[in-house]
N, CA and C atoms as a LAMMPS dump frame, in Angstrom:
ITEM: TIMESTEP
0
ITEM: NUMBER OF ATOMS
498
ITEM: BOX BOUNDS ff ff ff
-5.0000000000000000e+02 5.0000000000000000e+02
-5.0000000000000000e+02 5.0000000000000000e+02
-5.0000000000000000e+02 5.0000000000000000e+02
ITEM: ATOMS id mol type element x y z
1 1 1 N 0.899 -1.222 0.024
2 1 2 C 0.027 0.15 -0.005
3 1 3 C 0.892 1.194 -0.026
4 2 1 N 0.705 2.142 -0.964
5 2 2 C 1.515 3.321 -1.187
6 2 3 C 0.609 4.525 -0.6
7 3 1 N 1.101 5.164 0.507
8 3 2 C 0.552 6.275 1.157
9 3 3 C 0.989 7.468 0.492
10 4 1 N 0.114 8.229 -0.237
11 4 2 C 0.571 9.358 -0.811
12 4 3 C -0.02 10.679 -0.088
13 5 1 N 0.87 11.569 0.155
14 5 2 C 0.443 12.992 0.671
15 5 3 C 0.567 13.961 -0.188
16 6 1 N -0.38 14.656 -0.509
17 6 2 C -0.316 15.867 -1.6
18 6 3 C 0.069 17.148 -0.676
19 7 1 N 0.992 17.749 -1.183
20 7 2 C 1.453 19.112 -0.468
21 7 3 C 0.792 20.232 -1.179
22 8 1 N 1.116 20.222 -2.376
23 8 2 C 0.589 21.179 -3.49
24 8 3 C 0.132 20.423 -4.816
25 9 1 N -0.272 21.257 -5.704
26 9 2 C -0.512 20.593 -7.162
27 9 3 C 0.751 20.222 -7.591
28 10 1 N 1.845 20.595 -7.182
29 10 2 C 3.178 20.272 -7.793
30 10 3 C 4.026 19.251 -6.845
31 11 1 N 3.784 19.27 -5.653
32 11 2 C 4.614 18.411 -4.733
33 11 3 C 3.797 17.489 -4.021
34 12 1 N 4.338 16.144 -4.028
35 12 2 C 3.675 15.157 -3.264
36 12 3 C 4.65 14.225 -2.6
37 13 1 N 4.313 13.485 -1.58
38 13 2 C 5.246 12.57 -0.862
39 13 3 C 4.798 11.237 -0.957
40 14 1 N 5.485 10.195 -1.327
41 14 2 C 5.07 8.844 -1.326
42 14 3 C 5.77 8.254 0.023
43 15 1 N 5.033 8.104 1.009
44 15 2 C 5.701 7.719 2.353
45 15 3 C 6.261 6.366 2.321
46 16 1 N 5.564 5.342 1.695
47 16 2 C 6.247 3.972 1.852
48 16 3 C 7.457 3.913 0.939
49 17 1 N 7.652 4.576 0.011
50 17 2 C 8.789 4.457 -0.788
51 17 3 C 9.943 5.598 -0.574
52 18 1 N 9.58 6.436 0.54
53 18 2 C 10.515 7.647 0.746
54 18 3 C 10.779 8.598 -0.343
55 19 1 N 9.67 8.895 -1.063
56 19 2 C 10.181 9.601 -2.317
57 19 3 C 9.287 10.943 -2.178
58 20 1 N 9.867 11.926 -2.93
59 20 2 C 9.137 13.273 -2.954
60 20 3 C 8.973 13.307 -4.413
61 21 1 N 7.621 13.495 -4.924
62 21 2 C 7.397 13.664 -6.348
63 21 3 C 7.262 15.194 -6.76
64 22 1 N 7.787 15.664 -7.76
65 22 2 C 7.733 17.16 -8.239
66 22 3 C 7.144 17.075 -9.632
67 23 1 N 6.082 17.549 -9.865
68 23 2 C 5.465 17.668 -11.198
69 23 3 C 5.974 19.083 -11.817
70 24 1 N 6.558 18.975 -13.043
71 24 2 C 6.993 20.035 -13.62
72 24 3 C 6.761 19.933 -14.964
73 25 1 N 5.836 20.85 -15.565
74 25 2 C 5.432 20.734 -16.893
75 25 3 C 4.972 19.41 -17.243
76 26 1 N 5.565 18.724 -18.131
77 26 2 C 5.202 17.383 -18.578
78 26 3 C 5.893 16.185 -17.764
79 27 1 N 6.762 16.522 -16.929
80 27 2 C 7.459 15.522 -16.324
81 27 3 C 7.269 15.348 -14.795
82 28 1 N 7.468 14.266 -14.335
83 28 2 C 7.456 13.914 -12.867
84 28 3 C 8.884 13.52 -12.316
85 29 1 N 9.357 14.474 -11.475
86 29 2 C 10.722 13.972 -11.012
87 29 3 C 10.608 13.401 -9.567
88 30 1 N 11.179 12.359 -9.431
89 30 2 C 11.241 11.757 -7.976
90 30 3 C 12.384 11.795 -7.204
91 31 1 N 12.421 12.093 -5.942
92 31 2 C 13.741 12.475 -5.231
93 31 3 C 13.503 11.409 -3.931
94 32 1 N 14.549 10.57 -3.841
95 32 2 C 14.575 9.606 -2.841
96 32 3 C 15.352 10.432 -1.525
97 33 1 N 14.476 10.137 -0.431
98 33 2 C 15.11 10.808 0.785
99 33 3 C 15.013 9.772 1.897
100 34 1 N 15.732 10.131 2.962
101 34 2 C 15.917 9.219 4.207
102 34 3 C 14.563 8.953 4.736
103 35 1 N 14.286 7.98 5.289
104 35 2 C 13.015 7.562 6.046
105 35 3 C 12.63 8.551 7.103
106 36 1 N 13.662 9.015 7.878
107 36 2 C 13.385 9.954 8.95
108 36 3 C 12.8 11.385 8.275
109 37 1 N 13.38 11.673 7.137
110 37 2 C 12.99 12.919 6.426
111 37 3 C 11.595 12.725 5.911
112 38 1 N 11.179 11.556 5.583
113 38 2 C 9.975 11.236 5.021
114 38 3 C 8.997 11.38 6.314
115 39 1 N 9.299 10.856 7.357
116 39 2 C 8.416 10.998 8.467
117 39 3 C 8.348 12.472 9.022
118 40 1 N 9.346 13.015 9.071
119 40 2 C 9.368 14.614 9.411
120 40 3 C 8.53 15.236 8.42
121 41 1 N 8.686 15.163 7.254
122 41 2 C 7.879 15.917 6.264
123 41 3 C 6.491 15.526 6.261
124 42 1 N 6.065 14.265 6.597
125 42 2 C 4.774 13.755 6.589
126 42 3 C 4.012 14.526 7.886
127 43 1 N 4.721 14.539 9.071
128 43 2 C 4.243 15.139 10.044
129 43 3 C 3.981 16.583 9.962
130 44 1 N 4.908 17.371 9.335
131 44 2 C 4.718 18.768 8.937
132 44 3 C 3.534 18.814 8.051
133 45 1 N 3.321 17.881 7.171
134 45 2 C 2.181 18.099 6.161
135 45 3 C 0.832 17.987 6.95
136 46 1 N 0.78 17.058 7.933
137 46 2 C -0.364 16.683 8.733
138 46 3 C -0.805 17.983 9.478
139 47 1 N 0.333 18.859 9.916
140 47 2 C 0.001 19.86 10.808
141 47 3 C 0.217 21.285 9.999
142 48 1 N 0.049 21.102 8.566
143 48 2 C 0.443 22.377 7.936
144 48 3 C -0.202 23.463 8.446
145 49 1 N 0.258 24.625 8.3
146 49 2 C -0.115 25.843 8.782
147 49 3 C -0.469 25.968 10.224
148 50 1 N 0.114 24.871 11.034
149 50 2 C -0.082 24.928 12.345
150 50 3 C 1.413 24.915 13.102
151 51 1 N 1.509 25.193 14.224
152 51 2 C 2.844 24.858 14.968
153 51 3 C 2.876 23.55 15.468
154 52 1 N 3.784 22.725 15.249
155 52 2 C 4.034 21.539 15.865
156 52 3 C 5.079 21.503 16.687
157 53 1 N 5.308 21.079 17.999
158 53 2 C 6.273 21.341 18.897
159 53 3 C 7.402 20.419 18.478
160 54 1 N 8.578 20.739 18.942
161 54 2 C 9.785 19.884 18.846
162 54 3 C 9.397 18.531 19.54
163 55 1 N 8.99 18.563 20.688
164 55 2 C 8.761 17.42 21.454
165 55 3 C 7.78 16.53 20.661
166 56 1 N 6.674 16.983 20.053
167 56 2 C 5.825 16.077 19.349
168 56 3 C 6.478 15.513 18.092
169 57 1 N 7.41 16.29 17.646
170 57 2 C 8.018 15.8 16.234
171 57 3 C 9.064 14.607 16.785
172 58 1 N 9.782 14.878 18.005
173 58 2 C 10.648 13.847 18.342
174 58 3 C 9.887 12.514 18.815
175 59 1 N 8.846 12.78 19.507
176 59 2 C 8.01 11.502 19.912
177 59 3 C 7.378 10.853 18.866
178 60 1 N 7.077 11.552 17.763
179 60 2 C 6.409 10.782 16.525
180 60 3 C 7.43 10.172 15.679
181 61 1 N 8.651 10.869 15.453
182 61 2 C 9.543 10.209 14.656
183 61 3 C 10.482 9.355 15.134
184 62 1 N 11.023 9.654 16.339
185 62 2 C 11.999 8.782 17.096
186 62 3 C 11.32 7.956 18.36
187 63 1 N 10.16 8.028 18.302
188 63 2 C 9.237 7.256 19.236
189 63 3 C 9.555 7.576 20.805
190 64 1 N 9.906 8.756 20.966
191 64 2 C 10.156 9.332 22.287
192 64 3 C 11.54 9.038 22.756
193 65 1 N 12.449 8.422 21.961
194 65 2 C 13.737 8.062 22.459
195 65 3 C 14.379 9.153 23.167
196 66 1 N 14.753 8.869 24.52
197 66 2 C 15.433 9.829 25.263
198 66 3 C 16.702 10.386 24.823
199 67 1 N 17.396 9.475 24.041
200 67 2 C 18.741 9.897 23.637
201 67 3 C 18.792 10.768 22.364
202 68 1 N 17.599 10.853 21.643
203 68 2 C 17.511 11.863 20.493
204 68 3 C 16.864 13.116 20.976
205 69 1 N 17.62 14.18 20.705
206 69 2 C 17.345 15.518 21.211
207 69 3 C 17.078 16.561 20
208 70 1 N 17.167 17.759 20.466
209 70 2 C 16.943 18.781 19.408
210 70 3 C 17.736 18.874 18.496
211 71 1 N 19.076 18.394 18.444
212 71 2 C 20.086 18.533 17.514
213 71 3 C 19.605 17.669 16.374
214 72 1 N 19.261 16.353 16.514
215 72 2 C 18.835 15.457 15.432
216 72 3 C 17.496 16.116 14.538
217 73 1 N 16.717 16.789 15.394
218 73 2 C 15.526 17.305 14.778
219 73 3 C 16.03 18.45 13.922
220 74 1 N 16.809 19.468 14.48
221 74 2 C 17.365 20.506 13.62
222 74 3 C 18.208 20.094 12.445
223 75 1 N 18.897 19.122 12.661
224 75 2 C 19.756 18.644 11.375
225 75 3 C 18.798 18.094 10.368
226 76 1 N 17.55 17.396 10.735
227 76 2 C 16.728 16.947 9.762
228 76 3 C 15.909 18.073 9.07
229 77 1 N 15.488 19.044 9.968
230 77 2 C 14.849 20.307 9.402
231 77 3 C 15.711 20.999 8.33
232 78 1 N 17.067 21.153 8.794
233 78 2 C 18.071 21.648 7.94
234 78 3 C 18.182 20.899 6.493
235 79 1 N 18.102 19.621 6.458
236 79 2 C 18.088 18.75 5.404
237 79 3 C 16.842 18.95 4.531
238 80 1 N 15.662 19.039 5.142
239 80 2 C 14.454 19.397 4.396
240 80 3 C 14.547 20.796 3.716
241 81 1 N 15.03 21.724 4.442
242 81 2 C 14.982 23.018 3.832
243 81 3 C 16.092 23.046 2.714
244 82 1 N 17.149 22.337 2.845
245 82 2 C 18.165 22.455 1.68
246 82 3 C 17.661 21.626 0.552
247 83 1 N 16.812 20.672 0.828
248 83 2 C 16.173 19.9 -0.499
249 83 3 C 15.149 20.681 -1.098
250 84 1 N 14.373 21.523 -0.234
251 84 2 C 13.458 22.41 -0.846
252 84 3 C 14.089 23.492 -1.656
253 85 1 N 15.255 24.048 -1.177
254 85 2 C 15.972 25.102 -2.173
255 85 3 C 16.58 24.432 -3.307
256 86 1 N 17.158 23.314 -2.894
257 86 2 C 17.949 22.633 -4.169
258 86 3 C 17.021 22.267 -5.289
259 87 1 N 15.784 22.025 -4.946
260 87 2 C 14.864 21.609 -6.14
261 87 3 C 13.868 22.888 -6.522
262 88 1 N 14.292 24.037 -6.054
263 88 2 C 13.585 25.121 -6.354
264 88 3 C 11.987 25.25 -6.139
265 89 1 N 11.878 24.74 -4.662
266 89 2 C 10.406 24.56 -4.242
267 89 3 C 10.108 25.758 -3.289
268 90 1 N 10.977 26.818 -3.194
269 90 2 C 10.656 27.807 -2.269
270 90 3 C 9.463 28.699 -2.471
271 91 1 N 8.91 28.574 -3.767
272 91 2 C 7.706 29.321 -4.11
273 91 3 C 6.46 28.505 -3.548
274 92 1 N 6.816 27.104 -3.524
275 92 2 C 5.619 26.339 -2.968
276 92 3 C 5.509 25.999 -1.501
277 93 1 N 6.616 25.88 -0.745
278 93 2 C 6.494 25.71 0.574
279 93 3 C 7.735 26.176 1.37
280 94 1 N 7.526 26.242 2.617
281 94 2 C 8.522 26.783 3.474
282 94 3 C 8.303 26.224 4.762
283 95 1 N 9.434 25.857 5.521
284 95 2 C 9.428 25.477 6.911
285 95 3 C 10.001 26.528 7.778
286 96 1 N 8.9 27.239 8.673
287 96 2 C 9.195 28.058 9.531
288 96 3 C 9.617 27.659 10.924
289 97 1 N 10.684 28.194 11.558
290 97 2 C 10.904 28.035 12.832
291 97 3 C 10.237 28.964 13.744
292 98 1 N 9.43 28.373 14.671
293 98 2 C 8.683 29.351 15.652
294 98 3 C 9.595 29.146 17.016
295 99 1 N 10.256 30.248 17.286
296 99 2 C 11.178 30.23 18.467
297 99 3 C 10.441 29.829 19.681
298 100 1 N 11.252 28.823 20.473
299 100 2 C 10.656 28.163 21.628
300 100 3 C 9.549 27.506 21.656
301 101 1 N 8.952 27.273 20.324
302 101 2 C 7.725 26.396 20.366
303 101 3 C 8.046 25.127 19.182
304 102 1 N 8.379 25.479 17.998
305 102 2 C 8.425 24.356 17.277
306 102 3 C 8.644 24.826 15.819
307 103 1 N 7.931 24.012 14.879
308 103 2 C 8.091 24.518 13.521
309 103 3 C 6.728 24.421 12.825
310 104 1 N 6.687 25.021 11.547
311 104 2 C 5.477 25.162 10.955
312 104 3 C 5.72 25.068 9.538
313 105 1 N 4.977 24.022 8.833
314 105 2 C 5.066 24.032 7.205
315 105 3 C 4.067 24.982 6.735
316 106 1 N 4.491 26.014 5.823
317 106 2 C 3.769 26.857 5.143
318 106 3 C 3.574 26.433 3.691
319 107 1 N 2.436 26.296 3.277
320 107 2 C 2.044 26.218 1.87
321 107 3 C 2.019 27.588 1.195
322 108 1 N 2.778 27.927 0.401
323 108 2 C 2.775 29.167 -0.157
324 108 3 C 1.879 29.28 -1.366
325 109 1 N 1.673 28.378 -2.218
326 109 2 C 0.91 28.501 -3.305
327 109 3 C 0.151 27.151 -3.48
328 110 1 N -1.004 27.032 -3.755
329 110 2 C -1.626 25.862 -3.871
330 110 3 C -2.038 25.554 -5.267
331 111 1 N -2.246 26.686 -6.114
332 111 2 C -2.626 26.59 -7.501
333 111 3 C -1.549 27.084 -8.38
334 112 1 N -0.413 26.824 -8.232
335 112 2 C 0.869 27.324 -9.015
336 112 3 C 0.672 26.724 -10.286
337 113 1 N 0.803 27.65 -11.183
338 113 2 C 1.066 27.22 -12.69
339 113 3 C 2.422 26.407 -12.872
340 114 1 N 2.659 25.862 -14.051
341 114 2 C 3.851 25.169 -14.256
342 114 3 C 5.222 26.106 -14.695
343 115 1 N 4.829 27.499 -14.797
344 115 2 C 5.912 28.167 -15.156
345 115 3 C 6.703 28.672 -13.806
346 116 1 N 8.091 28.663 -14.088
347 116 2 C 8.764 29.143 -12.797
348 116 3 C 8.36 30.596 -12.314
349 117 1 N 8.356 31.307 -13.269
350 117 2 C 7.932 32.723 -12.949
351 117 3 C 6.566 33.056 -13.836
352 118 1 N 5.458 32.91 -13.404
353 118 2 C 4.29 33.17 -14.193
354 118 3 C 4.315 34.437 -14.715
355 119 1 N 4.712 35.485 -14.068
356 119 2 C 4.493 37.07 -14.542
357 119 3 C 5.642 37.288 -15.572
358 120 1 N 6.652 36.421 -15.542
359 120 2 C 7.783 36.887 -16.328
360 120 3 C 7.485 37.239 -17.82
361 121 1 N 6.61 36.522 -18.474
362 121 2 C 6.006 36.776 -19.694
363 121 3 C 5.438 38.03 -19.827
364 122 1 N 4.657 38.536 -18.749
365 122 2 C 4.06 39.791 -18.71
366 122 3 C 5.052 40.881 -18.712
367 123 1 N 6.239 40.766 -18.052
368 123 2 C 7.16 41.763 -17.975
369 123 3 C 7.767 42.065 -19.37
370 124 1 N 8.098 40.865 -20.057
371 124 2 C 8.528 40.902 -21.376
372 124 3 C 7.561 41.522 -22.237
373 125 1 N 6.458 41.207 -22.377
374 125 2 C 5.291 41.658 -23.143
375 125 3 C 5.123 43.304 -22.954
376 126 1 N 5.14 43.671 -21.7
377 126 2 C 5.072 45.133 -21.234
378 126 3 C 6.35 45.833 -21.874
379 127 1 N 7.504 45.194 -21.676
380 127 2 C 8.683 45.996 -22.152
381 127 3 C 8.517 46.041 -23.712
382 128 1 N 8.264 44.831 -24.429
383 128 2 C 8.177 44.927 -25.82
384 128 3 C 7.149 46.222 -26.229
385 129 1 N 6.111 46.257 -25.653
386 129 2 C 4.93 47.312 -26.009
387 129 3 C 5.592 48.565 -25.816
388 130 1 N 6.183 48.825 -24.652
389 130 2 C 6.684 50.104 -24.404
390 130 3 C 7.848 50.521 -25.474
391 131 1 N 8.64 49.567 -25.831
392 131 2 C 9.726 49.809 -26.824
393 131 3 C 8.945 50.09 -28.188
394 132 1 N 7.829 49.337 -28.597
395 132 2 C 7.112 49.506 -29.875
396 132 3 C 6.673 51.019 -29.799
397 133 1 N 6.017 51.34 -28.636
398 133 2 C 5.406 52.648 -28.53
399 133 3 C 6.439 53.919 -28.751
400 134 1 N 7.513 53.592 -28.084
401 134 2 C 8.744 54.584 -28.204
402 134 3 C 9.17 54.613 -29.713
403 135 1 N 9.296 53.516 -30.227
404 135 2 C 9.721 53.54 -31.666
405 135 3 C 8.753 54.117 -32.493
406 136 1 N 7.423 53.901 -32.417
407 136 2 C 6.399 54.559 -33.183
408 136 3 C 6.43 55.963 -32.952
409 137 1 N 6.685 56.385 -31.823
410 137 2 C 6.713 57.949 -31.444
411 137 3 C 7.852 58.475 -32.225
412 138 1 N 9.128 57.995 -32.019
413 138 2 C 10.291 58.447 -32.68
414 138 3 C 9.96 58.607 -34.224
415 139 1 N 9.505 57.517 -34.812
416 139 2 C 9.341 57.579 -36.351
417 139 3 C 8.255 58.433 -36.779
418 140 1 N 7.169 58.477 -35.96
419 140 2 C 6.12 59.357 -36.306
420 140 3 C 6.588 60.808 -36.253
421 141 1 N 7.388 61.199 -35.141
422 141 2 C 7.949 62.464 -35.108
423 141 3 C 8.907 62.685 -36.331
424 142 1 N 9.583 61.73 -36.709
425 142 2 C 10.649 61.893 -37.898
426 142 3 C 9.709 62.104 -39.084
427 143 1 N 8.648 61.437 -39.18
428 143 2 C 7.648 61.564 -40.329
429 143 3 C 7.099 62.917 -40.408
430 144 1 N 6.676 63.37 -39.094
431 144 2 C 6.217 64.74 -39.185
432 144 3 C 7.051 65.803 -39.606
433 145 1 N 8.356 65.585 -38.993
434 145 2 C 9.291 66.511 -39.285
435 145 3 C 9.696 66.506 -40.844
436 146 1 N 9.684 65.315 -41.394
437 146 2 C 9.914 65.132 -42.934
438 146 3 C 8.669 65.732 -43.714
439 147 1 N 7.577 65.661 -43.289
440 147 2 C 6.533 66.192 -44.005
441 147 3 C 6.563 67.861 -43.83
442 148 1 N 6.863 68.367 -42.731
443 148 2 C 7.103 69.797 -42.553
444 148 3 C 8.14 70.236 -43.312
445 149 1 N 9.292 69.413 -43.534
446 149 2 C 10.373 69.871 -44.349
447 149 3 C 10.055 69.878 -45.853
448 150 1 N 9.27 68.849 -46.276
449 150 2 C 8.686 68.707 -47.639
450 150 3 C 7.901 69.897 -47.931
451 151 1 N 6.844 70.222 -46.907
452 151 2 C 5.991 71.455 -47.192
453 151 3 C 6.875 72.82 -47.409
454 152 1 N 7.864 72.923 -46.363
455 152 2 C 8.606 74.08 -46.481
456 152 3 C 9.45 74.231 -47.742
457 153 1 N 9.919 72.991 -48.219
458 153 2 C 10.658 73.138 -49.535
459 153 3 C 9.739 73.372 -50.631
460 154 1 N 8.484 73.022 -50.853
461 154 2 C 7.579 73.306 -51.758
462 154 3 C 7.39 74.79 -51.546
463 155 1 N 7.078 75.291 -50.329
464 155 2 C 6.655 76.687 -50.168
465 155 3 C 7.902 77.587 -50.674
466 156 1 N 9.091 77.125 -50.463
467 156 2 C 10.343 77.889 -50.832
468 156 3 C 10.434 77.796 -52.29
469 157 1 N 10.011 76.595 -53.052
470 157 2 C 10.036 76.554 -54.518
471 157 3 C 9.067 77.435 -55.018
472 158 1 N 7.895 77.55 -54.465
473 158 2 C 6.888 78.44 -54.824
474 158 3 C 7.301 79.871 -54.813
475 159 1 N 7.89 80.23 -53.652
476 159 2 C 8.299 81.557 -53.531
477 159 3 C 9.583 81.922 -54.471
478 160 1 N 10.4 81.065 -54.593
479 160 2 C 11.46 81.345 -55.657
480 160 3 C 10.867 81.368 -57.145
481 161 1 N 9.83 80.498 -57.331
482 161 2 C 9.414 80.644 -58.698
483 161 3 C 8.695 82.037 -58.901
484 162 1 N 7.938 82.386 -57.886
485 162 2 C 7.279 83.757 -57.994
486 162 3 C 8.233 84.926 -58.269
487 163 1 N 9.283 84.714 -57.532
488 163 2 C 10.401 85.842 -57.815
489 163 3 C 11.036 85.673 -59.142
490 164 1 N 11.31 84.517 -59.549
491 164 2 C 11.879 84.393 -60.905
492 164 3 C 10.987 84.664 -62.044
493 165 1 N 9.787 84.418 -61.933
494 165 2 C 8.782 84.383 -62.953
495 165 3 C 7.981 85.764 -62.956
496 166 1 N 8.394 86.619 -62.073
497 166 2 C 7.439 87.956 -61.972
498 166 3 C 8.095 88.846 -63.138
């Protein structure tokens, strides 16, 4: 039996196989992690957006083993954060430390599109539109100046002809 926990539309955890699944565009990437990291992440998911105390995590992951303390927990939290950063999941989730209390898994976006930066294309489109408007403005001013120059030349020709043919 494969127990799957969905974190976001992009990230899931397969508990029995100690895998994190990341859906990116058309592919699914699987990351093998240590069993303790799987348990830690699973507990954080179950209590997402809530503070779970350090002692609760130690009790659930290490079955209350008195020889396991805060250092082992901090080390595993560090590994999870490094994993999140390594696989560019900072826009999806974050593990917050709540001083003197515990930890909290924050789900940052639940309906993320598969673009790394969904607004990036908008910036490029806006910049292109601005450049196009500037170019049109410059060329239209040149065109207006050209038309004025042509009118002035025609006017000068008319004046010269009037003087010469009078």
